[in-house]
C-alpha positions as CSV (number, residue, x, y, z in Angstrom):
1,X,142.0,116.3,114.3
2,X,143.0,117.4,117.7
3,X,142.7,115.2,120.8
4,X,139.8,117.4,122.1
5,X,137.9,117.1,118.9
6,X,138.6,113.4,118.8
7,X,137.3,112.9,122.4
8,X,134.3,115.0,121.6
9,X,133.5,112.8,118.6
10,X,134.1,109.6,120.6
11,X,131.9,111.1,123.3
12,X,129.1,111.6,120.8
13,X,129.5,108.0,119.7
14,X,129.3,106.8,123.2
15,X,126.2,108.9,123.8
16,X,124.6,107.5,120.7
17,X,125.4,104.0,121.7
18,X,123.5,104.4,125.0
19,X,120.5,106.0,123.3
20,X,120.4,103.0,120.9
21,X,120.8,100.6,123.7
22,X,117.9,102.0,125.7
23,X,115.7,102.1,122.6
24,X,116.6,98.5,121.8
25,X,116.0,97.4,125.4
26,X,112.5,99.0,125.3
27,X,111.7,97.1,122.1
28,X,112.9,93.8,123.6
29,X,110.9,94.3,126.8
30,X,107.7,95.0,124.8
31,X,108.4,92.2,122.4
32,X,108.7,89.8,125.4
33,X,105.3,91.1,126.6
34,X,103.8,90.7,123.1
35,X,105.2,87.1,123.0
36,X,102.7,86.1,125.7
37,X,99.7,87.5,123.8
38,X,100.0,85.4,120.7
39,X,96.3,84.5,120.7
40,X,95.3,88.1,120.3
41,X,98.1,89.1,118.0
42,X,97.6,86.2,115.6
43,X,93.9,85.3,115.7
44,X,92.6,88.8,116.0
45,X,95.2,91.1,114.5
46,X,97.2,89.2,111.9
47,X,94.4,86.9,110.7
48,X,91.8,89.6,110.9
49,X,92.2,90.6,107.2
50,X,91.9,87.0,106.3
51,X,88.2,86.9,107.4
52,X,85.4,88.4,105.3
53,X,84.0,89.8,108.5
54,X,86.9,92.3,108.6
55,X,85.5,95.8,108.7
56,X,87.3,97.0,105.5
57,X,85.7,94.3,103.4
58,X,82.3,95.4,104.7
59,X,83.0,99.0,103.8
60,X,84.1,98.3,100.3
61,X,81.3,95.8,99.8
62,X,78.8,98.5,100.9
63,X,80.3,101.0,98.5
64,X,80.2,98.6,95.6
65,X,76.5,97.7,96.4
66,X,75.6,101.4,96.6
67,X,77.0,101.9,93.1
68,X,75.2,98.8,91.8
69,X,78.4,96.9,91.2
70,X,79.4,93.3,92.1
71,X,82.7,93.0,94.0
72,X,84.9,90.3,95.4
73,X,84.7,92.2,98.7
74,X,81.2,90.8,99.0
75,X,82.2,87.1,98.7
76,X,81.5,84.8,101.7
77,X,85.2,83.9,102.2
78,X,88.6,84.4,100.7
79,X,89.8,81.5,98.6
80,X,93.0,80.6,100.4
81,X,94.4,78.8,103.4
82,X,97.5,79.6,105.5
83,X,100.0,76.8,106.1
84,X,103.4,76.4,107.7
85,X,105.8,74.1,105.8
86,X,108.9,74.6,107.9
87,X,109.6,72.8,111.2
88,X,110.3,76.0,113.0
89,X,107.9,78.1,110.9
90,X,105.3,78.8,113.5
91,X,107.9,79.6,116.3
92,X,109.9,81.9,114.0
93,X,106.7,83.7,113.0
94,X,105.7,84.0,116.7
95,X,109.2,85.3,117.6
96,X,109.6,87.9,114.9
97,X,106.0,89.1,115.0
98,X,106.5,89.8,118.7
99,X,109.6,91.8,117.8
100,X,107.6,93.8,115.2
101,X,104.8,94.4,117.8
102,X,107.5,95.5,120.3
103,X,108.9,98.0,117.8
104,X,105.5,99.5,116.9
105,X,104.5,99.9,120.5
106,X,107.9,101.3,121.5
107,X,108.1,103.7,118.6
108,X,107.3,106.8,120.7
109,X,110.1,105.9,123.1
110,X,112.5,105.3,120.2
111,X,111.6,108.7,118.8
112,X,112.2,110.2,122.3
113,X,115.7,108.7,122.5
114,X,116.4,110.0,119.0
115,X,115.2,113.5,120.1
116,X,117.3,113.4,123.2
117,X,120.4,112.7,121.1
118,X,119.8,115.5,118.5
119,X,118.2,118.2,120.8
120,X,121.5,119.4,122.5
121,X,122.6,120.5,119.0
122,X,119.6,122.9,118.6
123,X,119.1,126.4,119.9
124,X,116.9,126.9,122.9
125,X,114.1,128.5,120.8
126,X,114.3,125.5,118.3
127,X,113.9,123.1,121.2
128,X,110.8,125.0,122.4
129,X,109.3,125.2,118.9
130,X,109.7,121.4,118.5
131,X,108.4,120.2,121.8
132,X,105.6,118.4,120.0
133,X,108.0,116.5,117.8
134,X,107.6,113.2,119.7
135,X,103.8,113.5,119.7
136,X,103.5,114.4,116.0
137,X,106.0,111.8,114.8
138,X,104.3,109.1,116.8
139,X,100.8,110.2,115.7
140,X,101.9,110.2,112.0
141,X,103.5,106.7,112.5
142,X,100.4,105.2,114.1
143,X,98.1,106.8,111.5
144,X,100.3,105.2,108.8
145,X,100.2,101.8,110.7
146,X,96.4,102.0,110.8
147,X,96.2,103.0,107.1
148,X,98.5,100.1,106.2
149,X,96.5,97.6,108.3
150,X,92.9,98.7,107.4
151,X,93.5,99.8,103.8
152,X,96.7,98.6,102.1
153,X,96.7,95.0,103.6
154,X,93.0,94.1,102.9
155,X,93.3,95.5,99.3
156,X,96.5,93.4,98.7
157,X,95.1,90.2,100.3
158,X,91.8,90.5,98.6
159,X,93.4,91.0,95.2
160,X,96.1,88.3,95.5
161,X,93.7,85.8,97.0
162,X,91.2,86.2,94.2
163,X,93.8,86.3,91.4
164,X,93.9,83.1,89.5
165,X,95.7,81.8,86.3
166,X,93.8,78.5,86.4
167,X,90.7,77.1,88.2
168,X,92.8,74.0,89.0
169,X,95.1,75.9,91.4
170,X,94.1,76.5,95.0
171,X,96.0,79.1,97.0
172,X,97.8,77.7,100.0
173,X,99.8,80.7,101.3
174,X,102.8,80.0,103.5
175,X,102.6,81.6,106.9
176,X,105.9,83.5,106.4
177,X,104.6,84.9,103.1
178,X,101.3,86.1,104.6
179,X,103.0,87.7,107.5
180,X,105.6,89.2,105.3
181,X,102.9,90.9,103.1
182,X,101.2,92.3,106.2
183,X,104.4,93.4,107.8
184,X,105.6,95.2,104.6
185,X,102.3,96.9,104.1
186,X,102.0,98.1,107.6
187,X,105.6,99.2,108.2
188,X,105.9,100.9,104.8
189,X,102.8,102.9,105.4
190,X,104.0,103.9,108.9
191,X,107.3,105.1,107.6
192,X,105.8,106.9,104.6
193,X,103.6,108.9,106.9
194,X,106.7,110.3,108.5
195,X,107.3,112.3,105.3
196,X,106.5,115.7,107.0
197,X,109.0,115.0,109.8
198,X,111.7,114.0,107.2
199,X,111.0,117.2,105.2
200,X,111.3,119.2,108.4
201,X,114.8,118.0,109.1
202,X,115.9,118.2,105.5
203,X,114.7,121.8,105.3
204,X,116.4,122.6,108.6
205,X,119.8,121.6,107.2
206,X,119.2,123.3,103.9
207,X,119.0,120.2,101.7
208,X,115.4,120.9,100.6
209,X,113.5,124.2,100.0
210,X,109.8,124.9,99.5
211,X,110.6,126.0,96.0
212,X,112.3,122.7,95.3
213,X,109.2,120.8,96.5
214,X,106.8,122.9,94.5
215,X,108.9,122.7,91.4
216,X,109.1,118.9,91.6
217,X,105.4,118.2,92.2
218,X,105.1,116.2,89.0
219,X,108.1,114.1,89.8
220,X,106.8,113.5,93.3
221,X,103.5,112.4,91.8
222,X,105.3,109.8,89.6
223,X,107.3,108.6,92.6
224,X,104.2,108.4,94.8
225,X,102.4,106.3,92.1
226,X,105.4,104.1,91.7
227,X,105.6,103.6,95.5
228,X,101.9,102.9,95.6
229,X,102.3,100.3,92.9
230,X,105.0,98.6,95.0
231,X,103.1,98.3,98.3
232,X,99.6,97.7,96.7
233,X,98.2,95.2,94.2
234,X,98.5,96.3,90.6
235,X,95.0,97.7,90.1
236,X,94.3,101.4,89.6
237,X,91.7,101.8,92.3
238,X,94.1,100.5,95.0
239,X,96.9,102.7,93.8
240,X,94.7,105.8,93.8
241,X,93.4,105.1,97.3
242,X,97.0,104.7,98.7
243,X,98.3,107.7,96.7
244,X,95.7,110.2,98.1
245,X,97.0,110.4,101.7
246,X,100.7,110.4,100.5
247,X,100.0,113.4,98.2
248,X,98.2,115.2,101.0
249,X,101.3,114.6,103.2
250,X,103.5,116.0,100.4
251,X,101.4,119.2,100.4
252,X,101.6,119.4,104.2
253,X,105.4,119.0,103.9
254,X,105.6,122.0,101.6
255,X,103.8,124.1,104.2
256,X,106.1,122.8,106.9
257,X,109.2,123.7,104.7
258,X,107.8,127.2,104.2
259,X,107.4,127.7,108.0
260,X,110.9,126.4,108.7
261,X,112.4,128.8,106.1
262,X,110.4,131.7,107.4
263,X,111.6,131.1,110.9
264,X,115.2,130.8,109.8
265,X,115.0,134.1,107.9
266,X,113.4,135.8,110.9
267,X,116.1,134.5,113.2
268,X,118.8,135.8,110.8
269,X,117.2,139.2,110.7
270,X,117.0,139.4,114.5
271,X,120.7,138.5,114.8
272,X,121.7,141.2,112.3
273,X,119.7,143.8,114.4
C-alpha cells in the first residue's frame, strides 16, 4: 500500500471517528434531557402496557367481544407486580432507559451522520435520488418503534403475565426483566422495519438482486416466522400479527431492488452511448 493510499485510508478513519463522535454526543445530550423526565418516561411510557387501560388491550378486547369470544385482554388487571431487588436497580434502570430514549430520539441525526459519511462516495445523480434517505429511514424506524410498543410489547406482556404453571405462584417481575422485554420488543421492531433500506444498499453493491429475493420468498417466510417467534409470545395469533408487516416490507424491498437495478442498467447504457 502506498503512502498516499495509507493516508487516504487513515483520513477516512478519522472522518468516521468524527461522525461517530458527533452522533454519540447527540445521543448523550438527549439522554441527559430524558433523564429529567423520568416521571413521564416510566409512569406513562414504560408502565403504560402494564395497565389494562392501555389502548391496545382495549382494541383487542373489542375485537374479541365482537367475535363473541372471551379474552384475557378484557381482564380488569394484569396479574403481576414489578419489583426491584438490586440496591442500584432503579438508578440503573433510570440511567439506561434514558440512554435508550436518547438513541431513539437522536436516530434521525445518527442516520444523517451516517449519510454524510457515505454520500461522498456516491455519484451526483445518486445523491440527488437519495435525498429522502434520512426521512425514509427515520420514518421506517419510528413506525417500527410504534409497532413494537403498541403491538409486540402488549402481546408479550399479556401472554407472559397470564401464563401460569400453578395457581400457587404469583408473578413478581423484576424491573430489569420488564424493561428488557420492552426494550427488546421496541428496538427489534424498529430495526426490522429498516429492511427496505438494508435491501437498497445491498442491491447497490450487488450483493442482492430482485431475482434472488423473489426466488427465496419461501425461505424468507420461514425466517420471518422464526423471527416473529423470537420477539413475540409463542402463540400463533401474535406471530401472524407481527409477521404481516414484515412480509409487506419484504415485498416492498423487492420493488426497491428492481428500481435500483433498473437505474443501474440505465446508467450503464447512457455511459456506453
